[in-house]
C-alpha positions in Angstrom: 0.0 0.0 0.0 1.3 3.4 -0.9 2.5 4.9 2.4 1.2 8.3 1.3 -2.4 7.1 0.9 -5.0 8.5 3.3 -6.6 6.1 5.8 -9.9 6.3 3.9 -8.2 5.4 0.6 -6.3 2.5 2.2 -9.6 1.2 3.7 -11.4 1.4 0.4 -8.6 -0.4 -1.4 -8.7 -3.1 1.3 -12.4 -3.5 0.7 -11.9 -3.9 -3.0 -9.1 -6.5 -2.6 -11.2 -8.4 0.0 -14.2 -8.5 -2.3 -12.1 -9.6 -5.3 -10.7 -12.6 -3.3 -14.1 -13.5 -2.0 -15.5 -13.5 -5.5 -12.7 -15.7 -6.8 -12.8 -18.0 -3.7 -16.3 -17.8 -2.3 -15.8 -20.2 0.6 -12.6 -18.4 1.8 -12.1 -16.3 4.9 -10.2 -13.2 4.0 -8.0 -11.0 6.2 -6.1 -8.2 4.6 -3.3 -6.4 6.4 -2.1 -3.1 5.1 1.6 -2.2 5.2 2.9 1.1 3.9 5.4 0.7 1.1 7.6 3.3 -0.6 6.4 4.3 -4.0 9.5 2.9 -5.7 8.4 -0.7 -4.7 4.8 -0.4 -5.8 5.4 -1.3 -9.4 6.8 -4.7 -8.4 3.9 -5.3 -6.0 1.3 -4.3 -8.6 2.8 -6.8 -11.1 2.7 -9.5 -8.5 -1.0 -8.6 -7.7 -1.9 -8.8 -11.3 -0.2 -12.2 -11.8 -1.9 -13.5 -8.6 -5.4 -12.3 -9.6 -4.9 -13.7 -13.1 -4.0 -17.1 -11.7 -7.0 -17.0 -9.4 -9.3 -16.1 -12.3 -7.8 -19.0 -14.3 -8.2 -21.2 -11.3 -4.6 -22.4 -11.5 -4.2 -21.9 -7.7 
């Protein structure tokens, strides 16, 4: 999570992530923990997120 985000924005992002996981894995229990990350590391994390969501969508996990 971008460390410069407001608490409200961080909360909204967490809700979106939680809902995406629950949609992909309906019987799952989801807990999301937010850690502030410097902006320079966000690109790597975004690519990882996209790869993970793609794998979940393709049901390869």
